N, C-alpha and C positions, 0 to 999 in steps of 0.2 A: 177380589183380592183382600185378604185379611189385613188387619192393622199391623200384625207382626211382620207380614211380608212387605208391607209398605215401608216400615221402619228399616228393615234389612236392606231394601232397595235404595232408600235414601242414603244410608251409611255407605253403601257400596259406591254410589255415584260420587259422594263427597270424597271417599278414599281415592278413587280413580283421578278425580280432578286435582286433589292435593299432590299426588304423585306426579301428575303432568306438570303442575306449576313448579314443583321442586326441581324436576328434571330440566325444564326450560331455564330456570334460574341458574342452575349449575352449568348448563351448556353455555349460556351467555357470559357467565363469570369466567369460565375457562377460555372462551373465545377472546374476551378482552385481555386476559393475561397473556395469551399468545401474541396478540397484536401490540400490546403496549409495554410488556415487561421485557427489558433488554436481557439478552442471553450473554452474560459477561464472559463465559468461558469461550465463546466463539467470536465475540466482537473483535474487530481489528484483524481477524484471520482471513483465510481464504473464503471467497464468496462463491466460487465455482471451481470445478476441476479443470475446465478449459478456460484459460485466461486470454485466449485469442492470440493473434499475431499481427504485426505491422503490415500495412499495405502500401503506405506512402513514406517517402523519405522526408527528412527534415535537415535543413542546412542552417547552421548557427555559427556564432563566433566564439572561440574559446578564450581562455585567460591570456593567451599569447597574442591575441588579435588576429588569429588565423581562422579561415573558414573551415569548418569540419562538417562531415556528413554522417548521419546514422547509417547510411548505406555502407560505409566503410567497416561497420561492425557486424555485417551479416555472417561472417565466418568466425565470430568470437562469442565468448560467454561474457555478458556484461550486466552490470547493476545500474539501474536508473533511479534517480530521485528527483524531486523538484523542491526548490528552496528559495528563500530570499535572505540576503546577508544580515539583515537586522533581526531575524528571528532566532531567539536563543535556543529554541527546541531543535531547529534545523542544525545549528552548529553542534549541539549536544549529540544528535544522531550521527553527524559527520565525524565528530571528534572521537566518538566511542565505537559505534557499530561499523560505520563505513571504514574508518581508519584501521580497525582491527581486521576486517575482511581484506582490505587493501594490503596490509602488512603481510598477511598470509599468502595472498595469491598474486601480488604484483610481479613476482618473478616469472609467472606463466605468460608466455608470449600471446596466448589467446584470451587473456583476461583484460577487462576494461571497466571503468566506472564513468558514468555520465551524470553530472549534477546540473539540472536545468533551472535557471533563474526564472521565477514568475514575476519578478519586479525589475525588468531590464532598465527602466527609467532611472532607478536608483543604483542598481548593480552594474556600474560601468566597469571597464577593464581593471581599473585600480582596485575596486572592491573584489572582483573575482580573483585577482592575483593575491590580495591579502588573505582571502579565504583559503585559497589553495596552499599558500605558505603555512597557514595555521595548522593544516592537517598533513603537511609534508607530501603533497600531491605532485606527481610528475606529469606534465602536460602530455607526455607520450602515451600514458595509459589512464589518466584521470582528467577528464575535461570538466571545467566549470564554464558553462556556455550561456549566452544571451542572444536575444533576437527581438523581433517585433512582438509586443505583448499579446495582442489578440490572437495572432497566429500560434504562439506558444500555448496559450490557455486552451485554445480549440484542439490543438494536437494532443496535449496531455489528456484531455477528457475524451475526445471522440476517437482518437487513434490508439493511444496507449492504454486507456482504461482507468486513469486516475479519476478520483472524484473531482467535481467541478471546482475551480478556483473562484473564491468569492472575495471581492474587494470590499473591506469593511469601511463604513463611513466615519471619517474623522477619528481614527483610532491612534494610539501611540504607535511609533514605528515598529515596535516588536510584535504588534498584532494587526498589522496593516492588511494582511490576507488570512483567510481561513482556507486551508488546503489539505490535501492528502499527503501525509508524511510517510507513507509506506515506502519500502524498498521493493523494486521489481527486478527479478532476475530474468534476463533474456538469453535464450540459447539460439543464436542467430537472430531472427526476427520473431521467434516464438516466445511468448512470455510463459515461463514455467513455474514461477513462484511469485507471490505477493504477500508481504508480511509488514505489519506496522509495528516496528520494534519500539517506537516511542510509546505507543499504547501499551505494549507488552510490559515495558519497564514499570508502568504505573500499576500493573497487576501483581508485581512481585518478581523477584529474581528468578524463580523457577519458570514462570511463564516467559519472561524475557529470554532465558537461556534456551527454552524449547523453540521459540520462534527464530532465534538466532541460528540455531543448529539446522532448522528447516532451510533457511537461506543458504547456509554454508554447504549443506549436503547437495543442494540443487546446483551450486557452482561446481563442486567437486565432480558431480556426475557429468555435467556438460564438458568440463575440461578433460576428464578421463576419456571421453569418446573422441577427443581430438588429438590425443597423443598417439604417436606411432608406437608400435610394439617395442621398439628398441629403447624408446625414451620413457616407457611406462614405469612408474615406481613400483617396487615389489610390495 
């Protein structure tokens, strides 16, 4: 082998190794970006096309002190949220998004809202009644409900598909819990939409409006399927 051939071979090997190193470095960098860079456009939105359906009933106590059952909603279109009364973000969602939806659809006999307290120790009937009054909720079609804390937390996470409720250590009352502030739309016991409008609001009015309309359209679709031909709106 001549010296010239040896030099060419050495440069070729170096070039191949350099390409391999650069390629590996690029792959690892992109992999880390995919793993650790949040995708803001999709955060807080749907995480799957199939949100699942309820298999078990839940019996709780509403703001009037009456026992109510989710089984009573199997033939309705209903919106579910979880909250605690001292959370300012929960009240903002209820006062703006939920109240707006309620105002539009409360006249529909097949529409309902359920707001489930994750802090039943604090949220006694008086607190639930005050909350309901603040958003002009009628107990006939908007329940503010409470029950045993562990049972509720397990049901929200394992049955309904909300994120796990976390009780923070020695926080102020307004941040006692970290929890999923999404709205879930159920058609019967099938969840057909999940949107975090509180998150959407932080991304700007255009995002919030798009998420809100997603929720609204899901409700309209479910209600339309339940109307008789004679009562259907033109």
